[in-house]
C-alpha positions as CSV (number, residue, x, y, z in Angstrom):
1,X,-33.6,30.2,-4.7
2,X,-32.3,27.1,-3.1
3,X,-30.5,26.1,-6.3
4,X,-28.9,29.5,-6.6
5,X,-27.7,29.4,-3.0
6,X,-26.3,25.8,-3.3
7,X,-24.6,26.8,-6.6
8,X,-23.0,29.8,-4.9
9,X,-21.9,27.7,-1.9
10,X,-20.3,25.1,-4.3
11,X,-18.5,27.9,-6.2
12,X,-17.2,29.4,-3.0
13,X,-15.9,26.1,-1.7
14,X,-14.1,25.4,-5.0
15,X,-12.6,28.9,-5.1
16,X,-11.4,28.5,-1.5
17,X,-9.7,25.1,-2.3
18,X,-8.1,26.5,-5.5
19,X,-6.5,29.4,-3.7
20,X,-5.1,27.5,-0.7
21,X,-1.4,27.1,-1.1
22,X,0.0,23.6,-0.9
23,X,2.4,22.9,2.0
24,X,6.1,22.5,0.8
25,X,7.3,18.9,0.5
26,X,10.5,17.8,2.2
27,X,13.3,16.7,-0.1
28,X,12.9,13.1,1.0
29,X,9.2,13.0,-0.1
30,X,8.8,11.0,-3.4
31,X,6.7,13.8,-5.0
32,X,9.3,16.5,-4.3
33,X,11.3,17.7,-7.3
34,X,14.4,17.5,-5.1
35,X,13.8,13.9,-4.2
36,X,16.5,11.5,-5.4
37,X,15.8,9.2,-8.3
38,X,14.8,5.7,-7.5
39,X,17.4,3.1,-8.0
40,X,16.9,0.7,-10.9
41,X,17.0,-3.0,-10.0
42,X,18.0,-5.4,-12.7
43,X,15.2,-7.5,-14.1
44,X,15.8,-11.3,-13.7
45,X,16.3,-12.9,-17.1
46,X,14.6,-16.2,-16.4
47,X,14.3,-19.2,-14.1
48,X,17.2,-20.7,-12.4
49,X,18.5,-23.9,-14.0
50,X,18.2,-26.1,-10.9
51,X,18.0,-29.9,-10.7
52,X,14.2,-29.9,-11.1
53,X,14.3,-27.8,-14.2
54,X,17.0,-30.1,-15.7
55,X,14.9,-33.2,-15.0
56,X,11.8,-31.6,-16.6
57,X,13.8,-30.5,-19.6
58,X,15.2,-34.0,-20.0
59,X,11.7,-35.6,-19.8
60,X,10.3,-33.2,-22.3
61,X,13.1,-33.8,-24.7
62,X,12.9,-37.6,-24.4
63,X,9.1,-37.8,-25.0
64,X,8.1,-37.6,-28.6
65,X,5.3,-35.4,-29.7
66,X,2.2,-37.4,-30.5
67,X,1.0,-37.6,-34.1
68,X,-2.1,-35.5,-34.5
69,X,-3.8,-38.1,-36.8
70,X,-3.2,-41.0,-34.4
71,X,-4.4,-39.3,-31.3
72,X,-7.7,-38.3,-33.0
73,X,-8.5,-41.8,-34.2
74,X,-8.6,-43.2,-30.7
75,X,-11.2,-40.6,-29.5
76,X,-14.8,-41.8,-29.4
77,X,-17.0,-40.1,-32.0
78,X,-14.1,-39.1,-34.2
79,X,-14.6,-41.8,-36.9
80,X,-16.0,-39.6,-39.7
81,X,-16.4,-41.0,-43.3
């Protein structure tokens, strides 16, 4: 009996919520169909080329990439036959 009563009460609550009309939204509300579309902001294309970025770029270009075979030979435990 308790299950039937609680099931009926839950069904009544759901039916009451489903039939309640929603309040109208003002035109300035973002969910309103009359709301203006948001303005699109341009996406930045990258980092600014400032003095620090230029120095870093010059340092990276001036340093040579290490040879993979030479760097492994100096590591301990890497002397395999």
